[in-house]
N, C-alpha and C positions, 0 to 999 in steps of 0.2 A: 618388620616380619619377625613372628617367635624363634625363639631358639630351637633346632633343630640338632640330633646328635648324626644319625647316620643319613647320608644322600644315596641319589641315582644322579651320576655325570650320563649325560648326551651328546655328544657331537653328531648333530646331524648330516651332517654331510661337509665337504671342501668344494665350494664351488669353484673350480679351478678356472684360471683364465689367461692361463699360461704368457706369460707378460715377458718374455724374454723370448718366443718360439723361434727366433733366424739368428739370436746372436752369435755371434765368431767371436773367439776371441783369436783375432790374426794376429801370430807371430808373439803373440803373449808369454806363451812357455817355454819357446828358443832363447826368447831375449831376455825373461826374467828368471826362468826355471821354477816358472808357476807351472801348479795340476791344472788346465784349464777344465779340465772334468768337474776337478773338486770344486773351482773356482766358481764354474757354471752352477753348480749344485747351491752351494753354498749361496749364491748373488739371487738365485729364485726362489731362494727361503727367505729371503727375507724380514724382518716382522715390520711393519708401515704403520705409524704413530696413526689413530684417529685425532683428528683438527676438531676442535670445538667451534661452532658459529656462532660467531659474535655480530653479525652482522654483514661479514664480507662477501657470504653468500646470502644471496635477497630475497631467495623463498625461506621465508620466518619459519616453516615447517620443518625446514632441517635444522637437525640438535649438534649433527658428528657427519664427518667424512673422512675417507681414508683415499687414498690417489695410490695406483697400484698403476704396473707399467701397461695395463690393457684398458683402464678406464680407473673410474669413481667410483666407492660405495657409500652410499647415504643412509642415516639412520632417522628418521623422521618422529614427530614429536609425540606421533601416534604409534610408535614402535615397528612401524617398515621398514623393510631393508629393501633399498632400491641400487640396482647394479646398471650402471653407465657402462655399457662396453662397446669397445669400437673396436674395426676389424677393416685393416688396410689390404686390398690384393690388388694381384694383377686385372685389369679390366678392361675397356675399349675405348674408354673416354681418358679426358684430360691426360693425354701422352705428355710425358716428360721427356726430354732429349736427353741422355745421360750419357755424359763424356768418363771416359775411363784411360787411364794411362797402360800402355803395353809395357814389357822389359825393354823394350830397346826405346823407352821415351815416345813414341807415337800415339798419341790421341787415338783411342778408337771410340767412335759413336755409336750409340743404338736407341733403338725407340725404347722407351719403357712406359707403361699402362702404368697407372697406379689412381686405383678407388678407393675413397674409404666411407665406411658404412658405419652404421651404428645400431645397437639394441640397445633395449631398457626392460629391465625385468625388476617386478615391485612384488615383493614378498610379506604376505603377513599373515598374521595369527588368527585362528580363524576364533572369533567370541572370546579375546583376552582378557584377563582383571584389568585395571588400569595399572597401567607400567611407571613407575618410576625410574627414568632415562637418567645415566652418569655414566663420568667417565671414571676407569678404573686404572690403577699403579699409573699415575702420572710420569708420563717420560721427561727427560732430560732437553727436548726440545723443543724450543719454543717460535710459533708463528708472526710474521709481521705481513701488514700488507699495504703498499704506499702506494697506493690509487687514486687517479682523481684529485679532488682538491682535499684539502687538509682534513675537514669533518670527517673525510669516508677513510681516513685511517685507521688502521685498527693494529697495534702492539704490544708485541708479550701476551699473542692467546696459548694457552697451554692445548698441549698433547698428551695424547693418554694412548698408551700400550693396551687396553680392553676399552671397550662398552658395555655396560650391566643394563639391558631392559627391563633391569628389575623382574617381581613376582608375576609373571603372564601369567600363570593359572593358579590356582591355588596349591600351594607346597610346590611350584614349578618356578626357578627363576632361567633365566637368559642371558648368557655374557655371546660378544664377540670380538674376534680378534682377523687383523688381516695381516697378509703376508703379500709377497712378492707375487706367488702364482696362485695363490687363493685365499677364502673368504671364509674363515669356521663359528660355525655356529656352535656354543657349548650348551644342552642343555642341563639343569642340576633338581631332578626330580626327590625330592625332602620323603620320608613317614608322613604319609597322609596324602600324598602327591600321588596321580594316577598319571602313567604315561599315556596312554591312550587318548588323554585329555590333549595332547601334543597335535595338532592340525595347521599346517601352513597353505597358502593358497597362492600360487604364483601366476600372476597377472602377465601379458604381454609374451606370455607364447602360445605357440599352436597346438601343444600338448604336452603331456608327460607320460613315463613310463618306466617302468622297470624294466632293466635290461639283464639277460643270461649271466651275466658277471654280477649282479648284485647291485648295481651304480644305478641313480636315479637319472634318465635322460630330459633332456630339456630342449623341446624343439623351438627353434627361433626361423626366424626369416631371416639369416645369416648360418645358420649351423644347428650343431647339438651343441649342447652345454651341457655340460656331466656333473652330477655331485657324488661323492664317492662313499662306494660301500661301507656303512654302520660296522665297525667291529666292537664288540663290549667284552668288557671281564671284569673281573673284581680280584683282587690285591691281598692276599693275604701271606707276610711275613717273610715280602720281596718276591712272592711266588705268583704268578698271573693264573686265573683260570676262567676263561674264557664263557661267556653267555650268547647264546642264539641271540640275531637283533634283525633287521629287516623291514624295509622301506615299505609301506603298505600304502596305496595308490587308491584314491576313496573315486571308481568308477570314473566318468569323462568329466569330471568340474573342476580339473585344474588343480585339486586340493592333495595334499599325502600328508601320512602321517606314520608311525613307527607300531612294530610287534615286536613285543621283545619276550625271550624265553624264560624258562625256572630262572631265578638267582635266588639268593639269602637275602635277604630285605633287612638283614641287620648290619648289613656290611653295604659301603659302597660300591655302586657299579659305576664301569667309566665306558661309554661308548664313544669312540674315536675311531674317525675315516681314515682311509687309506687314500693315497692318490692316485688319480684317474689320469686320462688327458682328455683335451678338446682344442681344436683348432682356432677356438674362439680369441682372438688377441690380433696386436700389434705383428701383423704378418711380413712389413717389409723389414731390410734387414737390418742390423744395429752391428756396429764393428768396434771390437774393442783392441786399438794397438797398443797402447802404452800404459804402464804402472809403475805409479811411483809411493814410497812411502814416505811420511814426514817424522818429525822427531819424537812425538807422541804413539806411533805407530800406524797411525789413520792412512788409507788405503785410498788412493788417487788411480781413478783411471780416465784415461781420454782416447776418442776415435771419431766417428759418426753415425747420425744414424737418418733411415729415410722414413724413420716413423713419427709423426705427429703425438702419437701417445707415450714416447718414450718419457719414463718417468723425471720429473724435474719437483723442487721442492719451493716450498714459498719463501720469499725472499731472494731466491736467488737472483744473479744478474740478466737472465735472459727465460722465461717460462713459456715461452712460442715458440713452435716450430716456425723457420722463416723462410725455407721453401729447398723443395729439393731434396738433397744431402746438407744437413746442420751439423758442425762439429757439436760434440759432447763430451761434459767433465763432470765427472761424479766421483764421490768422496764417500767412500764406507767404515764405520767403527774396524777396529785391531782381528775382529771375529766375525767379519762379515757379516754381522747382524741386523746394521741399523745403516738404512742410507741419511747419511747427513744432512748431504748438498749438493742437488745437482744441477744443472744448466745447459742451455744451449748456449752456442756461439755462432751466427752467420747472417748472410747477406740472402738474396734473393737467386741465388746458383750454387754451385755445387760446393761444400767445405768442407773439406779430411782432415783431421789430427791425426799424425802421425808417431808425435814425440812430446813428453810429459818430464819436467824435473822440477824441485821444490829448492826454494832458496833456503839460508839459514834463517830466515824470518819467519821463514811457513809462505811466502806467495808463492802463487804455483804459474809455471810457464807451460806453454800449450806451443807447440809449432806444428807446421803442417803445409796443405797445400790448398789454395781458393780460386774459383774460376768467377767468386764477386765482386764487381767493382764497388758494390756496396759495405763491404764483409767491414766491422764497425773499427774503424782505426779511431785513434786520441788525441787531442789537442797537443802538438810539439814532438810528436814520436817523428823517426826517423823519415819517414815515405808514408804519407797519407794519401795518393793517387796510386789508382791501381793502374800496372803496367801493360798488360794484356794478354790473351792466350796462358792463364794461369800464372799466380804468383805466390813466391813464400808467404806465409803471414806467422808472425812471434805477437802473441798476446801473454798479458800479465794479468792473474786476478789474484784478490787476498784470498788468504786461507777461506773462508768462507765460501765463496765462487758466488759472492752478494756482487761486489763490484771489478769492472775491469779498469785494472789500474792504469795500463800504457798497452797499446795496441801497435803495430808496422806492417807494412809490407814491406820485402825485398823481391827483386825481381827486375829481368827483362823485358823484352819483346817477345820471348818463345816461353818453353812452359818451363817453371821453376820450381822444385818441389824438395822441402825438410824433412828430412824423415830420421834424423838423431838430436838430441839436443843434450846440452852440459852447462851447469853454471859452475866457475873457478871460485875459488876462495876468496876474492875481491868481491864480488857479484858479478862479473860481468859474465854474458851469454854467449855460447859456443853456438850454433845450427850447423846441419851440413848434412848435405842430399845431392840432387842431381840438376842441373841446368844446360838447356840448349839454347840459352842465349848468349850470342855474343855481345852485346849489351849488358849482361849479366854486373851488375856494380862490384870492383875490386876495388882496391886502396895501392894511392904510389908505394911503392919497396913491399910491396907483397911477392909470394912465392913466385907466383905463375897471374896474368891478366891479361892472357889471351884464351881464347876458347879453342881449342885445342881439334877436335872431333863434333861428330853429332851430339853426345851430350858430355859434359864434363862433372866433374866433382866438384862443387863449392866447399867452402869453409871460411863463415863469416862470423865477425864477434862484433856483438852491439854492447854498449853500457847496461846497466841494471837499469836503468829508465826506460830503453828501448828509444832512444832518442837520438843517437850516434850511431855510425858507423864507423867502429874503431878499427875494426883492419877487414880484408877479405882477398879469399882466393881464389883461383879455378887448380884444379889438380887433372891431368889426363893426355890422353894418348888420343891417335887418330879411331877410337872406334866408339862404343858407347862405356862408359864408364858410373857408377853408381856409387853413393855412401850410405851406409845403411846403421853405424855403429860409432860412440864418439865419447871417448873418455878422456879425463884433465888429471894429470897426478899433481903430485903435493907442491913440483918443484913450475908449474904451471905448463910445462909441456902437453900439447894437444894428439892425441892420437885416433885416427880415424880407420874406420875398416871398410870394406865394401864387396864390388863385385865390378871386374873391368872385360872390358870386350877388348881390350886394345894391347898389339903385340907388346907396342913401343910404350 
């Protein structure tokens, strides 16, 4: 493409897919001093890399794709942009029985009906030039796929911060960026290019229209998807001069373009959208209950999700939702701008993570409660057999969340729930929480080996490989007692805090 000095930038709109519509950062603010609103804002604005297709996707027309919290965005070799969006909502079929534990430790059961639906929108340029699709701004992250036989494995696949579709019209280039909650199209109109040439057709929609706010509404079988109102400006000496711009829908053809007001054609024009809202996305609840930082400042969060479309990363330990609610563990960079790794952990029933800790080697420990008899455990772990009615689990992953290094149950015949986790200087793992099991495992010489009331606090110590229960005790009175926090000082003494309903 010839050299051009001045240009016009057009971001046609952000397709909002609200990847964290029901995210609940429960207790994170109180426990870690985190501003949950600010954290929510940053997480939902994460930039997601585009992955190059080197055969891991069977459809050879796909050149690049990006995984978001609500679905996947594909770029084809014809320059088409395909949005595969998922919606989970309450329905009348596929009833799931949901168990929750009340404050007194008694399980409540309710019916939860979840339907999963999907919509595919295919956006294509009308009469484009031959495109030169390529990735731009190579990401530090590479992708690895180990699926099926070794001949099908793909390693060190590059990922990119942007995808360029090249010169799609004479004098007009198009770039794409993917974020946690949106997909951005950025048109660059150079001198000699005509913005009126830009026309895009949306297939898979029932109709499109511009609403009173200037947003482009795309009607689908699942509801309305919105592209935000474009905002145009020119910048001179650090000051912005705003230029009029609007969507132009062409009759009932499902095609749209842009109308731009007068501007100085000797200077760049930037057109950028503002965020809007839509209910398309994983509408099931996602909960983050724990947060930890490693020595590099990377951020790890743990919790659970009902959403099969919760974002995971290539090469993660488990990228498939296993059923009902699964444990989630995600790793972000220190600026919360990139999702570095993300995985599910779970079995066929309900799995909840409430605590996370990172040892001196960077390995990641999570603990919580599981109702899944098939929750993943590892050979040689302390207890690989589900004990019934909700067990404590403790699981250890590597720093990239790609391998389950060790994993164990701890529990008795009633409800057992880990809520706090800490690691001492020797690497031993301490967990604390609530148990209603008279046979919860304790050790000889422990402070208290007898259940005192309805529910007692437990504090248990395992070795770093989770293969041995080093020591374990109960603490409680005749009422309900629960532990919510755990810390270890430099001398190795253990401090536990929580709540009690016991006068004794």
